[in-house]
C-alpha positions in Angstrom: 30.1 33.3 14.8 31.1 33.5 18.6 34.7 33.4 17.5 34.2 36.8 15.8 32.5 38.6 18.7 34.4 41.4 20.5 35.6 40.3 23.9 33.3 41.5 26.7 35.3 44.4 28.7 35.4 44.2 32.4 33.5 47.0 34.1 36.7 48.2 35.8 38.9 48.4 32.7 38.9 49.9 29.3 38.1 53.5 28.1 35.0 53.7 30.2 37.0 53.1 33.3 39.6 55.6 32.3 37.0 58.2 31.6 35.5 57.6 35.0 38.8 57.9 36.7 39.6 61.2 35.0 36.3 62.6 36.0 36.8 61.4 39.5 40.2 63.1 39.8 38.8 66.3 38.3 36.0 66.3 40.8 38.4 65.7 43.7 40.7 68.6 42.5 37.7 70.9 42.3 36.5 69.8 45.8 40.0 70.5 47.2 40.2 73.8 45.6 36.9 74.9 47.0 37.8 73.4 50.3 41.0 75.3 50.5 39.3 78.5 49.5 36.7 77.9 52.2 39.4 77.6 54.9 41.8 80.4 53.7 42.9 82.8 56.3 40.8 85.9 56.2 42.6 89.3 55.4 43.9 90.8 58.6 42.6 94.2 59.7 45.2 97.1 60.1 44.8 96.7 64.0 45.5 93.0 63.8 48.5 93.5 61.6 49.7 96.1 64.1 49.3 93.7 67.0 51.1 90.9 65.3 53.9 93.2 64.1 54.4 94.7 67.5 54.7 91.3 69.0 57.2 90.2 66.3 59.3 93.3 66.9 59.2 92.8 70.7 60.2 89.2 70.2 63.0 90.3 67.9 64.2 92.9 70.5 64.3 90.2 73.1 66.4 88.1 70.8 68.5 91.1 69.9 69.3 91.7 73.6 70.3 88.1 74.0 72.5 88.5 70.9 74.2 91.5 72.2 74.9 89.8 75.5 76.4 86.7 73.7 78.4 89.1 71.3 79.8 90.9 74.3 81.0 87.5 75.9 82.3 86.4 72.5 84.3 89.5 72.1 85.7 89.2 75.5 86.6 85.6 74.9 88.3 86.5 71.6 90.4 89.2 73.3 91.4 86.7 76.0 92.4 84.1 73.3 94.5 86.7 71.5 96.2 87.6 74.6 97.0 84.0 75.5 98.3 83.5 71.9 100.6 86.6 72.3 101.9 85.4 75.6 102.5 81.9 74.2 104.5 83.4 71.3 106.6 85.4 73.8 107.2 82.4 75.9 108.1 80.3 72.9 110.7 82.9 71.9 112.1 82.9 75.5 112.1 79.1 75.4 114.1 79.0 72.2 116.6 81.5 73.5 117.0 79.4 76.7 117.4 76.1 74.7 120.0 77.7 72.5 122.1 78.8 75.5 121.7 75.4 77.1 122.9 73.8 73.8 125.9 76.1 73.7 126.8 75.2 77.3 126.4 71.5 76.7 128.5 71.6 73.7 131.4 73.4 75.4 131.3 71.0 78.3 131.4 68.0 75.9 134.5 69.5 74.1 136.3 70.1 77.5 135.1 66.8 79.1 137.0 64.2 77.1 139.6 63.6 79.8 138.8 62.1 83.2 139.0 64.6 86.1 141.7 62.6 88.0 143.9 62.3 85.0 143.5 66.0 84.4 144.7 66.6 88.0 147.7 64.3 87.6 148.7 65.7 84.3 148.3 69.3 85.2 151.4 71.3 85.5 149.7 73.4 88.1 147.4 71.3 90.4 146.3 74.3 92.4 145.2 76.1 89.2 143.4 72.7 88.2 141.5 72.7 91.5 140.5 76.2 91.2 139.3 75.4 87.6 137.4 72.4 89.0 135.6 74.5 91.5 134.5 76.8 88.7 133.3 73.9 86.6 131.2 72.6 89.5 129.7 76.1 89.8 129.1 76.0 86.0 127.4 72.6 86.5 125.1 74.3 89.0 124.3 76.9 86.6 123.6 74.3 83.9 121.2 72.5 86.4 119.4 75.9 87.0 119.2 76.5 83.2 117.7 73.0 82.6 115.2 73.6 85.4 114.3 77.0 83.8 113.7 75.4 80.5 111.6 72.7 82.0 109.6 75.3 83.9 109.1 77.3 80.6 107.9 74.2 78.8 105.4 73.6 81.6 104.1 77.2 81.3 103.9 77.0 77.5 101.9 73.8 77.8 99.5 75.5 80.3 99.0 78.4 78.0 98.3 76.3 75.0 95.8 74.2 77.0 94.0 77.3 78.3 94.0 78.8 74.7 92.5 75.6 73.4 89.7 75.9 76.0 89.1 79.5 75.0 88.9 78.6 71.3 86.3 75.9 72.1 84.4 78.4 74.1 84.5 81.0 71.4 83.4 78.6 68.8 80.4 77.6 70.9 79.5 81.3 71.4 79.9 81.9 67.7 77.5 79.1 67.0 75.0 80.6 69.4 75.3 84.0 67.7 74.5 82.5 64.3 71.3 80.9 65.7 70.3 84.1 67.5 70.9 86.1 64.3 68.8 83.7 62.2 66.0 84.0 64.8 66.1 87.8 64.7 66.1 88.0 60.9 63.2 85.6 60.8 61.0 87.7 63.0 61.9 90.8 61.3 61.1 89.2 57.8 57.8 88.1 59.1 57.0 91.5 60.4 57.9 93.2 57.1 55.7 90.7 55.2 52.8 91.6 57.4 53.4 95.4 57.0 53.5 94.9 53.3 49.7 94.0 53.5 48.9 97.5 54.6 48.2 100.4 52.4 50.5 103.4 52.2 48.4 105.5 54.6 47.9 102.5 57.0 51.7 101.9 57.0 52.4 105.5 57.6 50.0 105.5 60.5 51.7 102.4 62.0 55.0 104.1 61.8 53.9 107.3 63.5 54.7 107.2 67.2 51.6 107.1 69.3 50.8 107.5 72.9 49.0 104.9 75.0 45.2 105.0 75.3 43.7 107.8 77.3 42.6 105.5 80.2 46.2 104.1 80.4 47.7 107.6 80.2 45.4 108.9 83.0 46.5 106.0 85.3 50.1 106.8 84.9 50.1 110.5 84.6 50.2 111.2 88.4 53.8 110.0 88.7 55.1 111.2 85.3 56.5 114.6 85.1 55.2 116.6 82.1 57.3 119.8 82.3 60.9 119.9 81.0 63.3 119.6 83.8 67.0 120.2 83.9 69.5 117.3 83.8 70.9 116.6 87.3 74.5 116.5 86.3 76.8 117.6 83.4 77.2 114.0 82.3 73.4 113.4 82.2 73.2 116.7 80.0 76.0 115.3 77.7 74.2 112.0 77.3 70.9 113.7 76.4 72.7 115.9 74.0 74.1 112.9 72.3 70.6 111.3 72.2 69.3 114.4 70.4 72.2 114.3 67.8 71.2 110.7 67.0 67.6 111.6 66.1 66.7 110.2 62.7 69.5 107.6 62.6 68.2 104.1 61.6 67.6 101.2 64.0 69.9 98.3 63.2 70.0 95.4 65.6 73.4 94.9 67.3 74.5 98.4 66.4 76.2 100.8 68.9 76.7 103.7 66.5 77.8 106.1 65.3 75.6 105.8 62.2 73.0 103.5 63.6 71.7 101.9 66.8 69.7 99.3 68.6 67.9 100.4 71.8 70.6 99.5 74.3 73.3 100.5 71.8 71.9 104.0 71.7 71.8 104.4 75.5 75.3 102.9 75.8 76.7 105.2 73.2 75.0 108.3 74.8 76.5 107.8 78.2 79.8 106.7 76.8 80.0 110.2 75.1 79.6 111.5 78.8 82.5 109.4 80.0 80.4 106.6 81.6 80.8 103.0 80.3 77.4 101.2 80.6 77.0 97.5 80.1 75.7 96.4 76.7 72.2 94.9 77.3 69.0 96.2 78.7 68.9 93.6 81.4 72.4 94.7 82.6 72.0 98.4 82.0 69.0 98.5 84.5 71.5 97.5 87.3 73.9 100.3 86.4 73.8 103.2 88.8 70.9 103.7 91.1 67.2 102.9 90.6 64.9 105.8 90.2 61.1 106.0 91.0 59.0 107.0 88.0 57.9 110.1 89.9 61.5 111.4 90.2 62.7 110.8 86.6 65.2 113.4 85.3 66.8 113.9 81.8 69.5 111.2 81.2 67.8 108.5 83.2 67.5 105.2 81.5 63.8 104.1 81.3 63.0 100.5 80.7 59.9 98.6 79.3 58.2 95.2 79.3 58.4 92.7 81.9 61.5 91.1 80.5 63.3 94.4 80.5 63.7 94.1 76.7 63.7 97.8 75.6 65.3 101.0 76.9 65.2 104.6 76.1 66.9 107.7 77.6 64.6 110.1 79.4 64.6 113.8 78.3 61.9 115.2 80.5 58.2 116.1 80.2 57.2 112.4 80.0 59.3 112.0 76.8 62.3 109.8 75.9 64.6 109.4 73.0 64.8 105.8 71.8 65.6 103.4 68.9 62.2 101.7 68.4 62.6 98.8 65.9 63.7 98.1 62.4 62.3 100.5 60.0 61.7 103.2 62.5 64.6 105.7 63.1 65.7 107.1 66.5 63.0 109.3 67.6 61.2 111.0 70.5 58.2 109.2 72.0 56.2 109.3 75.2 57.2 106.9 77.9 53.5 105.9 78.1 53.9 104.3 74.7 55.1 100.9 76.2 54.6 99.1 79.5 57.0 100.8 81.9 59.3 98.5 83.9 61.7 100.7 85.8 64.4 103.3 85.6 68.0 103.8 86.5 70.3 106.8 86.9 73.9 106.0 85.8 76.6 107.3 88.1 
């Protein structure tokens, strides 16, 4: 009878165990689901979104100014490299011409030098003429030595040019690698900002995009040294720069752009003053050193106004406490109060 009994199942095997394991996994998954829900990030308020987006745009602008500076250096390096290559091509052509001339001279000497000089003197029907010819040959030999020396010098110059060009090419590739990294950093920050803005309703998004002044207490603390009535530009060039800035109103912000259809902040100020015949440096942290520094209380239209402790943003002052600037991606060139951001300084281009 015992031989026909079913074998006793181990408590950790068989259908019962599989059922228990399934229930345990389901229970764990449910617990994980509720645990994740319990720790989910709460929805950000519009004020929190604005603060985060503002910081991302500011960080992106810092990165943009760094990109602009690297781009300026890379462009200069590329121009230098092209000039070196052009010079090397000219030197190579000159070298080839000198080599051809030297080859022709050597061939002629070889053809005329098959007879020893002393035999040529003995066999000559006119020794005096031979001696005169020999003197000319010696001078020709001197000229050959000069030609050889010239070719050697050209070879050395060409080698120097090629070595310098190789160094410039290495420098350019390093700068281009830096540009790619900076570009990726900027795009990442802008993408993050756009994702946050997508959480806002249409009215909240519109409110964010509207330029706003600083809080009343901040404005009051700054109003004493900020002129509010429109004032005339101090020079014709300043007036021309302001006129250009007005003509750019409504054009989109594009990082790295210097016009004519789009701008970043320092690209706008550079283009405005370029239209007035003044070449400004490319970045905010170099533009602030262009011309003379101006106290906030003496601002005049055309002056460059800078913001944040890192000098990462710039606008062009138009009077009455207002500026024209390219704010950030998604916001076109527009008029805004200079109280809108932390003021860092001002400069008046020459």
